[in-house]
C-alpha positions as CSV (number, residue, x, y, z in Angstrom):
1,M,55.4,-152.7,-44.5
2,G,56.6,-155.1,-47.1
3,D,59.4,-155.4,-49.6
4,Y,61.5,-152.4,-50.7
5,M,59.5,-150.0,-52.9
6,L,62.7,-148.1,-53.9
7,E,66.4,-149.1,-53.9
8,M,69.1,-146.7,-55.0
9,T,72.5,-148.4,-54.9
10,H,76.0,-147.0,-55.3
11,I,74.8,-143.7,-56.7
12,E,77.6,-141.4,-57.9
13,K,77.2,-137.9,-59.4
14,H,79.9,-135.4,-60.4
15,F,79.6,-131.7,-61.4
16,G,82.8,-131.1,-63.3
17,G,85.6,-132.2,-61.0
18,V,83.5,-132.0,-57.9
19,K,81.9,-135.2,-56.5
20,A,78.5,-134.4,-55.2
21,L,77.6,-138.1,-54.5
22,T,80.4,-140.7,-54.1
23,D,78.6,-143.8,-52.9
24,V,75.0,-143.5,-51.8
25,T,72.7,-146.5,-51.1
26,I,69.2,-146.0,-49.8
27,Q,66.3,-148.5,-49.4
28,V,62.7,-147.3,-48.9
29,E,59.9,-149.6,-47.8
30,E,56.4,-149.2,-49.2
31,G,54.0,-147.3,-47.0
32,E,56.7,-145.6,-44.9
33,I,58.0,-142.1,-44.3
34,H,61.7,-142.1,-44.9
35,G,63.8,-139.2,-43.6
36,I,67.0,-138.1,-45.2
37,C,69.4,-136.0,-43.1
38,G,72.8,-134.5,-43.6
39,E,74.7,-131.2,-43.5
40,N,74.3,-128.6,-46.3
41,G,76.2,-129.9,-49.3
42,A,76.0,-133.5,-48.2
43,G,74.2,-134.4,-51.4
44,K,70.6,-134.9,-50.2
45,S,68.8,-132.8,-52.8
46,T,71.2,-134.0,-55.5
47,L,70.2,-137.6,-54.7
48,M,66.5,-136.8,-55.0
49,N,67.1,-135.0,-58.3
50,V,68.7,-138.1,-59.6
51,L,65.7,-140.2,-58.4
52,S,63.1,-137.9,-60.0
53,G,64.9,-137.5,-63.4
54,V,66.0,-133.9,-62.9
55,Y,69.4,-135.3,-63.5
56,P,68.7,-137.9,-66.2
57,F,70.1,-141.4,-66.7
58,G,73.6,-141.2,-68.1
59,T,74.6,-138.2,-66.0
60,Y,75.2,-140.4,-62.9
61,S,76.3,-143.9,-62.1
62,G,74.6,-146.5,-60.0
63,D,71.3,-148.3,-60.1
64,I,67.7,-147.3,-59.3
65,H,65.0,-150.0,-58.8
66,Y,61.5,-148.9,-58.2
67,L,58.5,-151.3,-57.7
68,S,60.9,-154.1,-58.7
69,E,61.8,-152.4,-62.1
70,E,65.1,-150.9,-63.1
71,C,64.5,-147.2,-63.9
72,K,66.4,-145.1,-66.3
73,F,64.5,-141.8,-66.3
74,S,65.4,-139.3,-69.0
75,G,63.4,-136.5,-67.4
76,I,60.9,-135.6,-64.6
77,K,58.0,-136.6,-66.8
78,D,59.2,-140.2,-66.8
79,S,59.3,-140.4,-63.0
80,E,55.9,-138.7,-62.6
81,E,54.4,-141.3,-64.9
82,K,55.6,-143.9,-62.5
83,G,54.1,-142.1,-59.5
84,I,57.2,-140.4,-58.2
85,V,56.6,-136.7,-57.5
86,I,59.0,-134.2,-56.0
87,I,58.1,-131.0,-54.2
88,H,61.2,-128.8,-54.2
89,Q,62.1,-126.4,-51.4
90,E,61.4,-123.5,-53.7
91,L,57.7,-123.8,-54.5
92,A,56.9,-124.2,-58.2
93,L,53.4,-122.5,-58.1
94,I,52.5,-119.6,-60.3
95,P,51.1,-116.9,-58.0
96,Q,49.0,-115.2,-60.6
97,L,47.1,-118.4,-61.5
98,S,44.2,-119.9,-59.4
99,I,44.6,-122.9,-57.1
100,G,42.8,-125.1,-59.6
101,E,44.9,-123.9,-62.5
102,N,48.1,-124.6,-60.6
103,I,47.0,-128.1,-59.5
104,F,46.3,-129.2,-63.1
105,L,49.0,-127.1,-64.9
106,G,50.4,-129.4,-67.6
107,N,47.8,-132.0,-66.8
108,E,44.7,-130.1,-67.7
109,V,41.2,-131.6,-67.6
110,K,40.1,-131.5,-71.2
111,K,36.7,-131.1,-72.7
112,G,36.9,-131.4,-76.5
113,I,39.7,-129.0,-77.6
114,G,39.3,-126.8,-74.5
115,I,39.5,-127.2,-70.7
116,D,36.6,-128.4,-68.6
117,W,36.7,-125.8,-65.9
118,D,33.7,-127.2,-64.0
119,M,35.4,-130.5,-63.7
120,T,38.8,-128.9,-63.0
121,H,37.3,-126.9,-60.0
122,Q,35.3,-130.0,-58.8
123,M,38.4,-132.2,-58.8
124,A,40.6,-129.5,-57.3
125,E,38.1,-129.0,-54.5
126,S,38.2,-132.8,-53.7
127,L,42.0,-132.8,-53.7
128,L,42.1,-129.7,-51.4
129,H,39.8,-131.5,-49.0
130,K,42.3,-134.4,-48.8
131,V,45.0,-132.0,-47.6
132,G,42.8,-130.1,-45.2
133,L,42.2,-126.9,-47.2
134,N,38.7,-125.4,-47.6
135,E,39.8,-122.6,-50.0
136,D,37.9,-121.9,-53.2
137,P,39.9,-123.5,-56.1
138,R,39.3,-120.3,-58.1
139,M,41.3,-118.2,-55.6
140,L,44.6,-117.0,-56.8
141,V,47.7,-118.7,-55.2
142,Q,49.2,-115.3,-54.3
143,E,46.4,-114.8,-51.8
144,L,47.5,-117.9,-49.8
145,S,50.0,-118.1,-46.9
146,V,53.2,-120.1,-47.6
147,G,51.9,-122.9,-45.4
148,K,48.7,-123.2,-47.5
149,Q,50.8,-123.0,-50.7
150,Q,52.7,-126.1,-49.5
151,L,49.4,-127.9,-49.1
152,V,48.5,-126.9,-52.7
153,E,51.7,-128.5,-53.9
154,I,50.8,-131.7,-52.2
155,A,47.3,-131.5,-53.7
156,K,49.0,-131.1,-57.1
157,A,51.1,-134.2,-56.4
158,L,48.0,-136.2,-55.5
159,S,46.4,-135.2,-58.9
160,K,49.3,-137.1,-60.5
161,N,48.4,-140.3,-58.7
162,V,51.5,-140.1,-56.6
163,K,52.8,-143.3,-55.0
164,L,56.2,-141.9,-53.8
165,L,56.1,-138.3,-52.6
166,I,59.5,-136.5,-52.1
167,L,59.5,-133.4,-50.0
168,D,62.6,-131.3,-49.9
169,E,62.6,-129.1,-46.8
170,P,58.8,-128.8,-46.7
171,T,58.7,-126.8,-43.4
172,A,61.7,-124.5,-43.9
173,S,59.6,-121.4,-44.3
174,L,56.7,-122.3,-42.1
175,N,55.9,-121.4,-38.5
176,D,55.4,-124.1,-35.9
177,E,51.6,-124.3,-36.3
178,D,51.8,-124.6,-40.1
179,S,54.7,-127.1,-39.8
180,N,52.7,-129.4,-37.5
181,H,49.7,-129.2,-39.7
182,L,51.7,-130.2,-42.8
183,L,53.3,-133.1,-40.9
184,D,49.9,-134.3,-39.8
185,I,48.7,-134.2,-43.4
186,I,51.7,-136.3,-44.4
187,L,51.1,-138.8,-41.6
188,G,47.5,-139.0,-42.8
189,L,48.6,-139.8,-46.3
190,R,50.9,-142.5,-45.0
191,A,48.0,-144.0,-43.1
192,N,46.2,-144.2,-46.5
193,G,49.1,-146.1,-48.1
194,M,51.3,-143.4,-49.6
195,T,55.1,-143.6,-49.3
196,A,57.1,-140.4,-48.6
197,I,60.7,-139.3,-48.5
198,I,61.4,-136.1,-46.5
199,I,64.6,-134.1,-46.4
200,S,64.7,-131.7,-43.5
201,H,67.1,-129.9,-41.2
202,K,64.5,-129.8,-38.5
203,L,65.5,-133.0,-36.7
204,A,62.7,-132.9,-34.1
205,E,60.2,-133.1,-37.0
206,I,62.1,-135.9,-38.8
207,E,62.2,-137.8,-35.5
208,R,58.5,-137.3,-35.0
209,V,57.3,-138.7,-38.4
210,A,60.0,-140.9,-39.9
211,D,60.0,-144.7,-39.8
212,H,63.6,-144.8,-41.0
213,I,66.2,-142.1,-41.3
214,T,69.2,-142.3,-43.7
215,V,72.1,-140.0,-42.9
216,I,74.3,-138.8,-45.8
217,R,77.7,-137.1,-45.2
218,D,80.1,-135.8,-47.8
219,G,78.1,-137.5,-50.6
220,A,78.1,-141.0,-49.0
221,T,75.6,-143.0,-46.9
222,I,76.7,-143.1,-43.3
223,E,73.8,-145.2,-41.8
224,T,70.1,-145.9,-41.7
225,M,68.3,-145.8,-38.4
226,S,65.0,-147.4,-37.5
227,A,62.4,-145.7,-35.3
228,E,61.6,-149.1,-33.8
229,D,65.2,-149.2,-32.4
230,G,64.9,-145.7,-31.1
231,I,66.2,-142.5,-32.7
232,S,67.5,-139.4,-30.9
233,E,68.4,-136.0,-32.2
234,Q,71.9,-136.4,-30.7
235,R,72.5,-139.6,-32.6
236,I,71.4,-138.0,-35.8
237,I,73.7,-135.1,-35.2
238,K,76.7,-137.3,-34.4
239,S,76.1,-139.2,-37.6
240,M,75.7,-136.0,-39.7
241,V,78.7,-134.1,-38.5
242,G,81.0,-137.0,-37.5
243,R,81.1,-135.8,-33.9
244,E,78.8,-135.1,-31.0
245,L,77.6,-131.6,-30.4
246,T,77.0,-131.7,-26.7
247,N,76.0,-128.1,-26.6
248,R,74.1,-126.7,-29.6
249,F,75.1,-123.1,-28.6
250,P,78.7,-122.3,-28.0
251,A,79.4,-120.7,-24.6
252,R,80.1,-117.0,-24.4
253,T,81.2,-114.7,-21.6
254,S,79.2,-111.5,-22.0
255,N,81.1,-108.2,-21.8
256,I,78.3,-105.7,-22.4
257,G,79.1,-102.1,-22.8
258,D,77.4,-98.8,-23.5
259,I,74.2,-98.3,-25.6
260,S,75.0,-98.3,-29.3
261,L,71.6,-98.1,-31.0
262,E,68.4,-96.8,-29.4
263,V,65.0,-96.7,-31.1
264,K,62.3,-94.5,-29.6
265,N,58.6,-94.2,-30.3
266,W,58.9,-96.0,-33.6
267,N,55.8,-96.3,-35.8
268,V,55.5,-97.8,-39.3
269,Y,52.5,-98.2,-41.7
270,H,52.0,-100.9,-44.2
271,P,53.2,-99.8,-47.7
272,Q,49.8,-100.4,-49.3
273,L,47.2,-101.0,-46.5
274,D,45.9,-98.5,-44.0
275,R,47.3,-100.3,-40.9
276,K,50.3,-100.1,-38.7
277,T,52.9,-102.9,-38.7
278,A,55.0,-101.3,-35.9
279,S,53.5,-99.2,-33.1
280,D,55.3,-97.1,-30.5
281,I,58.4,-99.4,-30.4
282,N,61.2,-98.6,-28.0
283,I,64.4,-100.8,-27.8
284,K,68.0,-100.5,-26.9
285,L,71.1,-102.4,-28.2
286,R,74.4,-102.3,-26.3
287,K,77.9,-103.0,-27.5
288,G,78.9,-106.6,-27.0
289,E,75.3,-107.8,-26.7
290,V,73.1,-110.2,-28.6
291,V,69.5,-109.0,-28.3
292,G,66.7,-111.4,-29.5
293,L,63.5,-110.4,-31.2
294,S,60.8,-113.1,-30.7
295,G,57.2,-113.3,-31.9
296,L,54.8,-115.3,-34.0
297,M,54.6,-115.0,-37.7
298,G,52.9,-111.7,-38.7
299,A,54.1,-110.0,-35.5
300,G,55.9,-107.4,-37.5
301,R,59.5,-108.3,-36.6
302,S,61.1,-108.2,-40.1
303,E,59.0,-105.2,-41.0
304,F,60.3,-103.3,-38.0
305,A,63.9,-104.2,-38.7
306,M,63.7,-103.2,-42.4
307,S,62.1,-99.9,-41.5
308,V,65.0,-99.1,-39.2
309,F,67.5,-100.1,-41.9
310,G,67.1,-97.0,-44.0
311,K,63.3,-97.2,-44.4
312,L,63.7,-100.3,-46.5
313,Y,60.1,-101.1,-45.6
314,G,56.9,-99.1,-44.8
315,R,55.6,-95.6,-45.1
316,D,54.8,-92.7,-42.8
317,I,57.6,-93.8,-40.5
318,T,58.0,-91.7,-37.3
319,G,60.2,-91.9,-34.3
320,Q,63.8,-91.3,-33.4
321,L,67.0,-93.3,-33.9
322,Y,70.1,-92.7,-31.7
323,L,73.5,-94.0,-32.5
324,G,76.1,-93.6,-29.7
325,G,73.7,-91.2,-28.1
326,K,73.4,-88.9,-31.1
327,E,70.2,-88.7,-33.1
328,I,70.5,-89.9,-36.8
329,K,68.3,-89.8,-39.8
330,L,68.4,-92.9,-42.0
331,N,66.3,-92.2,-45.1
332,S,68.0,-94.7,-47.3
333,V,69.9,-98.0,-47.2
334,E,73.0,-96.1,-48.2
335,A,72.6,-93.9,-45.2
336,A,72.2,-96.9,-42.9
337,I,75.4,-98.5,-44.3
338,K,77.3,-95.2,-43.9
339,H,76.3,-95.2,-40.2
340,K,77.7,-98.7,-39.8
341,I,74.3,-100.5,-39.6
342,A,73.8,-103.8,-41.6
343,Y,70.7,-105.9,-42.1
344,V,71.0,-109.6,-43.1
345,T,67.7,-110.5,-44.8
346,E,65.8,-113.7,-44.0
347,D,65.4,-114.3,-47.8
348,R,69.0,-114.9,-49.0
349,K,67.9,-116.2,-52.4
350,S,65.5,-113.4,-53.5
351,C,66.8,-110.4,-51.6
352,G,70.2,-111.2,-50.1
353,L,72.4,-112.6,-52.9
354,V,72.7,-112.3,-56.7
355,L,72.8,-116.1,-57.2
356,T,74.1,-115.9,-60.8
357,N,77.1,-113.8,-59.6
358,S,80.3,-115.1,-58.1
359,I,81.1,-115.3,-54.4
360,R,83.6,-112.5,-55.0
361,M,81.1,-110.1,-56.5
362,N,78.5,-110.9,-53.8
363,T,81.0,-110.4,-51.0
364,T,81.9,-106.9,-52.0
365,L,78.5,-105.8,-53.4
366,A,77.3,-103.7,-50.4
367,N,80.5,-101.7,-50.1
368,M,82.1,-101.3,-53.5
369,G,83.8,-98.1,-52.4
370,R,86.1,-100.1,-50.1
371,I,87.8,-101.7,-53.1
372,S,87.6,-98.8,-55.5
373,N,90.0,-95.9,-56.4
374,H,88.3,-92.9,-58.0
375,G,85.3,-95.0,-59.1
376,T,87.4,-97.9,-60.5
377,I,87.4,-101.3,-58.9
378,D,90.8,-102.6,-57.8
379,A,90.4,-106.2,-59.0
380,D,93.3,-107.5,-57.0
381,Q,92.0,-105.9,-53.8
382,E,88.6,-107.3,-54.5
383,V,89.9,-110.8,-54.9
384,N,92.1,-110.6,-51.8
385,M,89.2,-109.3,-49.7
386,A,86.7,-111.9,-51.0
387,E,89.2,-114.7,-50.3
388,A,89.8,-113.3,-46.8
389,Y,86.1,-113.2,-45.9
390,S,85.5,-116.6,-47.4
391,K,88.3,-118.0,-45.2
392,L,87.0,-116.2,-42.2
393,L,83.6,-117.7,-42.5
394,N,84.8,-121.1,-43.7
395,V,82.8,-121.0,-47.0
396,K,83.2,-124.3,-48.7
397,C,83.8,-123.7,-52.4
398,N,86.2,-124.5,-55.2
399,S,86.9,-120.9,-55.8
400,I,85.6,-117.4,-55.0
401,E,84.7,-117.3,-58.7
402,D,82.0,-120.0,-58.1
403,N,78.5,-118.6,-58.6
404,A,76.4,-118.4,-55.4
405,D,73.8,-120.7,-56.8
406,S,76.3,-123.5,-56.8
407,L,76.6,-123.4,-53.0
408,S,74.6,-125.2,-50.4
409,G,72.2,-123.2,-48.3
410,G,74.6,-123.0,-45.4
411,N,77.4,-121.7,-47.5
412,Q,75.1,-119.2,-49.2
413,Q,74.2,-117.9,-45.8
414,K,77.9,-117.5,-45.0
415,V,78.5,-115.5,-48.2
416,L,75.5,-113.3,-47.2
417,L,77.1,-112.7,-43.8
418,A,80.4,-112.0,-45.5
419,K,78.7,-109.4,-47.7
420,W,77.5,-107.5,-44.7
421,M,80.6,-107.9,-42.6
422,F,82.5,-106.3,-45.5
423,T,80.6,-103.1,-44.8
424,E,82.3,-103.1,-41.4
425,P,79.2,-102.6,-39.3
426,E,78.9,-101.7,-35.6
427,V,75.2,-102.8,-35.4
428,L,74.2,-106.0,-37.2
429,I,70.6,-107.1,-37.6
430,L,70.3,-110.8,-38.3
431,D,66.8,-111.9,-39.6
432,E,66.4,-115.7,-39.3
433,P,70.2,-116.2,-39.7
434,T,70.1,-120.0,-39.6
435,R,66.9,-120.7,-41.5
436,G,67.1,-123.8,-43.7
437,I,70.7,-124.8,-42.7
438,D,72.0,-127.8,-40.9
439,V,73.1,-128.1,-37.3
440,G,76.8,-128.1,-38.2
441,A,76.5,-124.8,-40.3
442,K,74.4,-123.3,-37.5
443,Y,77.0,-124.0,-34.9
444,E,79.7,-122.3,-37.1
445,I,77.4,-119.2,-37.5
446,Y,76.8,-119.1,-33.7
447,Q,80.5,-119.2,-33.1
448,F,80.9,-116.3,-35.6
449,I,78.2,-114.3,-33.8
450,N,80.0,-114.8,-30.5
451,K,83.2,-113.6,-32.1
452,L,81.5,-110.5,-33.4
453,V,80.0,-109.5,-30.0
454,D,83.3,-110.3,-28.3
455,E,84.8,-107.6,-30.6
456,G,82.1,-105.1,-29.4
457,L,79.4,-105.3,-32.1
458,S,75.8,-105.0,-31.2
459,I,73.5,-107.7,-32.7
460,L,69.8,-107.8,-33.0
461,M,68.7,-111.4,-33.8
462,I,65.3,-112.2,-35.2
463,S,64.4,-115.9,-35.0
464,S,61.3,-118.1,-35.1
465,E,63.3,-120.8,-33.2
466,M,62.9,-120.1,-29.5
467,P,65.7,-122.5,-28.5
468,E,68.0,-120.4,-30.7
469,L,67.0,-117.2,-29.0
470,L,67.3,-118.7,-25.6
471,G,70.7,-120.2,-26.3
472,M,72.3,-117.2,-27.9
473,C,70.8,-114.0,-26.5
474,D,71.6,-111.8,-23.5
475,R,68.1,-110.2,-23.7
476,I,65.0,-110.9,-25.6
477,Y,62.3,-108.5,-26.7
478,V,58.9,-110.1,-27.5
479,M,56.8,-108.6,-30.3
480,S,53.1,-109.2,-30.9
481,E,50.8,-107.5,-33.5
482,G,53.3,-104.7,-34.1
483,R,54.0,-103.9,-30.5
484,M,56.8,-104.8,-28.1
485,V,55.0,-106.6,-25.3
486,A,57.9,-107.8,-23.1
487,E,61.6,-107.5,-22.4
488,L,63.2,-110.5,-20.8
489,D,66.7,-110.9,-19.4
490,K,68.5,-114.1,-20.1
491,E,67.8,-115.4,-16.6
492,E,64.1,-115.0,-16.9
493,A,63.6,-115.8,-20.5
494,T,61.9,-119.2,-21.1
495,Q,59.6,-120.5,-23.9
496,E,56.7,-120.3,-21.4
497,A,57.5,-116.7,-20.5
498,I,57.7,-115.7,-24.2
499,M,54.4,-117.4,-25.1
500,T,52.6,-116.1,-22.0
501,S,53.6,-112.5,-23.0
502,I,52.2,-113.0,-26.5
503,I,49.0,-114.6,-25.3
504,E,48.4,-112.0,-22.6
505,S,49.0,-109.1,-25.0
506,A,46.5,-110.6,-27.5
507,G,43.9,-110.9,-24.8
508,K,44.4,-107.2,-23.8
509,E,44.0,-106.1,-27.5
510,Q,40.7,-108.0,-27.7
511,S,39.4,-106.5,-24.5
512,I,40.0,-102.9,-25.7
């Protein structure tokens, strides 16, 4: 590694009266992978948007030097012409177009006044090979898994002769296998001379691939660590949150009561395809208990949870639901809410929140009757309730009138939790409750979960992070290919026991 490829010095960025960046300095060496870590709202994505021209010169203060030249980008086109390409957390692919069309969108391979499709597909195939994909470039993007779509984004970046690749939470929506594959691709690109900046909350991944890690807290640079000097997750966490988190999962004394929700002989079919996504499922939740639901991607965990929550997913649903020992019928989401059951979706941006609406409106959206008199909303009561729940969950905002899309991911997640707590549930289903948020925000949510079960709620937690399940749950059900294949008490639950259950069940299915 030689001289600095990129230097950003004393960067400041304001949004109205709010300081997003107060004093950030970062130096990136050519040919390295540079990690950026920080809590939600620390300013990581804002900094990269400054670098890539999303926030143009004149909207921030400070200096950017890239390849020894001062840069004053007026837009993203300017930065891409210099070889700086950013891949945002929300993928920018068009599902209805082919892989090849997406890769060269806005940068089409011309032949006369038209597009040279033969050359487009040939070049796309070569780029796909570089990122380890063997798919036909004529295939529609919507037919690909999220992991493969991430690789298409990288192929698209390579088509622009990228020199500095910025990846914002590239593995947030990926399972462990796809995440490892993506990181291997990035390491391979580094070996071929490319420089990369990675923003991630998954500290083990950053520790694995980064040559240097810069930590940002409250809009300012805290420190830059070198892999040569040794980097540990605990050191990163201490730098991020300003304190040590000696225990990632807050202690809780379990006080488990009677059965609250029981699901018997539950079967669900895919809404379009002729196959089951849940088969003969039997589970029990007790008051004051956190029950985990583990399984690989595609096991049917979310589909099962949504089918229970007022048949939000699936068709030809059969089986029985018992609440407090009495059988209930939940044929709609409204019926589920009425019976004090809530479901916190894994997709807060598309399905959980109305991002262009205020925190206030999002908080009360699922239970408008609670703040209404004869069909008319009591505005004062709505404000009071929204402020109370924002305070309860420590939502960091200027006002409850702020739109949800102005919040960091962790604070959006807190608003989503507030929305469903406002329905006053007795059974709470949490689907990937800490996906894409930092360790500090995770800890706050874990504390809130403990508070809820201490008050007697029953919680079903779906998570792809095994340490999270092992650290938070009293019992864990293991799901594989639409079936419950194991039930493990806290004492017997280990990562090895969970994976063994999944592998053995897959072997049994193949032998039948």
